[in-house]
Steps between C-alpha positions, in 0.01 A plus 500: 500500500650380168273542194473125446398441861241777485362363172469148641340627821226703330446233233457235771254717690309554176485128428378428853229769483374406154539126553317503832207695361491277191483191720211642702298615197572181305366295793179707502463463124549123524240474774242709312562317172477163676159594638388606153629176347324297769176666394584419138571130557184473709297572185651226283438124527861386549612794709710434810737676737815391312369659180437827682852495647652422158316791338607733781867405472496531121337844513703630795807628307291705257275640774797587720682662208215748462572625854872562446481877425304571817722263698801708398317823581390410852801278575739781407300751701530276805873449441580870460277591794682254727839642398368850554340422837829362633681813373720289272409714200584816694845363582558402137387842380721678754794298363448674166316228313251625244143381497569312176771291669246396761233411245738328257513150659121470529456639148750246367312214669172625352635531145672160521179340628309654209744348251477160670121517492472557126780259405459211745207526741223607263564225238464242777195660665320554167551134402372383838199732472428367150510144633268594786250653255509182292423293809208728590364480145524120494334481841205699367473274195577781253815352349317391186505848345857617447637800309867531406698744287792386283690624196239357264206673669238406758440141602184392681391168639149406607419158638198330652387141543385467139757687292809714481573802284847637430487840330779706346448860381763730355341821626222638718321825425422623850233749388257249346638171632591370152762227461689472170668199333327238712584132528288272718572138585199306633542186708235264627496273807832337586678773299395349165567752223182593309570790267705809425337834426681785320336842469600852398340653807269427789281710726434409863127553534390408850592134546526437124794538265369600157757439224501616138662356184548164665680188380414177683735203496354177637720198563208258516367602156844574356381812319488879516184710501465875459225715645460877527378486862560252779430526872614299801400525862769612742518583869736790420395857430690796358558625855656166593767546233620809684436395860626140497846586376765467773481809726804731513567415866598147396776621266849616586693792357676264258176346368302820450674654192460186286142447614411863426630467144303179443183641658518817292546293183196294599289811565468453876510801737842544663464812716507309829810309390680824407413645842623186672829516307569865586381456859750217549776699329444792738534282813858605589409869471180442694679335793772766493229768518347326805833524685541867407150582623567310823819701552323828430244423773733340754825698505364808670593549868274308737281725712203453730219340306726434206423128492128561456560757228740265326248216506226724360728638230622156394145360479392804298798458265424132447133574431584778253746277316240224476237741366745647248596153383137395454414820312802462272413136427140591421613777264736259326243221464243742359769633261445857620873520570804330345549160661868555582428839658212359705716216634807709583323811637444380862867406545629818335267731694588331830875519429491866392290602800730316741821641349353851520421455869846357571677783316304752705594310816868480403523869421350578834 
């Protein structure tokens, strides 16, 4: 069999195995998420079936993307097992082909898929997920309190039936919840501008923002007033400034570096965004490691009871990889380990373990 023909054959089998499993799992995810969204829309006044379907379709790419590593693991195991069961691998091996030639097409598909995920698929899925979260927030009536991060600091908006506040702060001290270089614009009903408040710093105390060294500028009175202390009521707390910023799952690999720089300059915590960046960057290696592990489990000669042992081993491998990934993420978020190391460790450990097993198998 010519090398190109062999490559296309194994690559096609890999695509069929991975694609078929992805279709099955994606359908289950869609069904489960649809049920959850139906429960959600049942709790809101204007909820209906079309809203639940819209939320499900918008969230589907991001939810399915989270399954990709395990899809490649179990899909590749199935593909290699089928080739092995029909003795195709034995014929290829007897023809003098090395184990790496047999793994190469599936490994190439995995690495290429990883690159496509971080460059094309994830930007689309993260934007759709962000839009879905905005719809959910509006449906719950919580859209009036918004937090955004830009080059000039943190921007907040709070709105109710009686007034609207737009707040800009250059920096946030996460330890004590202190905002520095504050500017507040107050609007009344019908968005009528009332006054501008400038302060050196402000402290979020419960549901009150207490500002110091304040300068008040009122349009109605056409004058400026200064006061050492000034307080305004707000629905935001110090925790809201950290929690209501866009979550890392709604940002692509291209958006994260710029956002991290702006968030760090504004004093916001960025550990989760660093982990998200490195986790996305490691996707090609992660998918490649899944194929290598699948080959290590599936390329042994098929014997009596081998299918049951293979199923148990593959489930155990998937569970161990999931546990390792969760532990690494927890260590990174708690800053007990370097963020980059925590994000890349599961993929590196899986790849090294699989290569070791394959080298032992190749050497006999």
